C-alpha positions in Angstrom: 115.7 -104.7 -7.0 117.1 -104.9 -3.2 114.7 -106.1 -0.7 115.4 -105.8 3.3 116.0 -109.4 3.5 119.1 -109.0 0.9 120.3 -105.5 2.2 123.8 -105.4 3.9 124.9 -103.2 6.7 128.5 -101.6 7.2 130.3 -100.9 10.4 128.7 -97.4 10.0 125.6 -98.2 9.8 125.1 -100.0 12.7 126.9 -97.3 14.3 123.8 -95.5 13.5 121.6 -98.2 14.2 123.0 -98.2 17.5 122.4 -95.0 18.2 125.6 -93.4 17.3 128.2 -95.0 19.4 132.0 -94.4 18.8 134.0 -96.9 16.5 135.6 -98.7 19.2 132.4 -99.2 21.1 130.7 -100.6 17.6 133.6 -103.0 17.1 133.1 -104.4 20.5 129.6 -105.5 19.8 130.3 -106.4 16.5 132.9 -108.6 17.8 130.5 -110.2 20.7 129.9 -114.2 20.4 126.3 -113.4 20.0 126.4 -110.7 17.5 125.6 -112.1 13.8 128.4 -113.0 11.8 129.5 -110.9 9.0 128.4 -112.3 5.3 131.4 -110.9 4.1 135.0 -109.4 4.5 135.8 -106.8 2.0 138.3 -104.6 1.7 136.5 -101.4 2.9 135.5 -103.5 6.0 133.0 -106.6 7.2 129.3 -106.3 6.0 126.5 -107.9 7.7 122.9 -108.6 6.8 120.4 -106.4 8.0 117.8 -108.9 8.9 120.6 -110.7 11.3 121.3 -107.1 13.0 117.8 -105.9 13.3 117.2 -109.2 14.8 120.2 -108.6 17.5 119.0 -105.3 17.8 115.5 -106.5 18.8 116.6 -109.1 21.4 119.7 -107.2 23.1 118.8 -103.4 22.3 115.2 -103.2 21.8 115.1 -99.4 22.0 117.5 -98.9 19.0 115.5 -101.6 17.2 112.5 -99.5 17.5 114.2 -96.3 17.0 115.7 -97.8 13.6 112.4 -99.0 12.1 110.5 -95.8 12.8 113.6 -94.1 10.8 113.3 -96.3 7.8 
Protein backbone atom coordinates (compact mmCIF):
# COMPACT_ATOMS: atom_id res chain seq x y z
CA UNK A 1 0.00 0.00 0.00
CA UNK A 2 1.41 3.36 -1.07
CA UNK A 3 1.29 6.38 1.19
CA UNK A 4 1.91 10.06 0.50
CA UNK A 5 5.26 9.66 2.25
CA UNK A 6 6.54 7.05 -0.19
CA UNK A 7 4.73 8.18 -3.35
CA UNK A 8 6.68 9.51 -6.31
CA UNK A 9 6.17 12.20 -8.92
CA UNK A 10 7.48 12.32 -12.46
CA UNK A 11 7.96 15.39 -14.63
CA UNK A 12 4.35 15.35 -15.85
CA UNK A 13 2.92 15.32 -12.32
CA UNK A 14 5.26 18.14 -11.32
CA UNK A 15 4.10 20.15 -14.34
CA UNK A 16 0.50 19.69 -13.17
CA UNK A 17 1.41 20.65 -9.59
CA UNK A 18 3.07 23.81 -10.94
CA UNK A 19 -0.14 24.88 -12.64
CA UNK A 20 0.36 23.34 -16.07
CA UNK A 21 3.71 24.88 -16.97
CA UNK A 22 5.52 23.84 -20.14
CA UNK A 23 7.99 20.95 -20.19
CA UNK A 24 10.82 23.44 -20.64
CA UNK A 25 9.73 25.51 -17.63
CA UNK A 26 9.32 22.37 -15.50
CA UNK A 27 12.87 21.34 -16.48
CA UNK A 28 14.18 24.78 -15.50
CA UNK A 29 12.46 24.58 -12.12
CA UNK A 30 13.49 20.98 -11.35
CA UNK A 31 17.09 21.87 -12.29
CA UNK A 32 17.31 24.65 -9.70
CA UNK A 33 19.79 24.10 -6.90
CA UNK A 34 17.09 24.54 -4.29
CA UNK A 35 14.69 22.00 -5.89
CA UNK A 36 14.74 18.55 -4.25
CA UNK A 37 17.08 15.95 -5.69
CA UNK A 38 15.34 13.19 -7.65
CA UNK A 39 15.34 9.80 -5.93
CA UNK A 40 15.95 7.98 -9.21
CA UNK A 41 16.74 8.63 -12.85
CA UNK A 42 14.81 5.98 -14.77
CA UNK A 43 14.62 5.32 -18.50
CA UNK A 44 11.30 7.23 -18.46
CA UNK A 45 12.88 10.16 -16.62
CA UNK A 46 13.60 11.42 -13.13
CA UNK A 47 11.28 10.84 -10.19
CA UNK A 48 10.97 12.80 -6.96
CA UNK A 49 9.41 12.01 -3.59
CA UNK A 50 6.02 13.69 -3.35
CA UNK A 51 6.67 14.98 0.16
CA UNK A 52 9.91 16.67 -0.94
CA UNK A 53 8.19 18.40 -3.87
CA UNK A 54 5.22 19.45 -1.72
CA UNK A 55 7.57 20.98 0.87
CA UNK A 56 9.39 22.89 -1.88
CA UNK A 57 6.08 24.09 -3.32
CA UNK A 58 4.97 25.25 0.13
CA UNK A 59 8.01 27.52 0.35
CA UNK A 60 8.52 28.64 -3.26
CA UNK A 61 5.05 28.35 -4.82
CA UNK A 62 2.48 28.52 -2.01
CA UNK A 63 -0.41 29.08 -4.45
CA UNK A 64 0.34 25.84 -6.31
CA UNK A 65 0.91 23.90 -3.09
CA UNK A 66 -2.49 25.00 -1.81
CA UNK A 67 -4.18 24.05 -5.10
CA UNK A 68 -2.51 20.65 -5.21
CA UNK A 69 -3.61 19.82 -1.68
CA UNK A 70 -7.21 20.81 -2.42
CA UNK A 71 -7.23 18.75 -5.64
CA UNK A 72 -6.04 15.63 -3.79
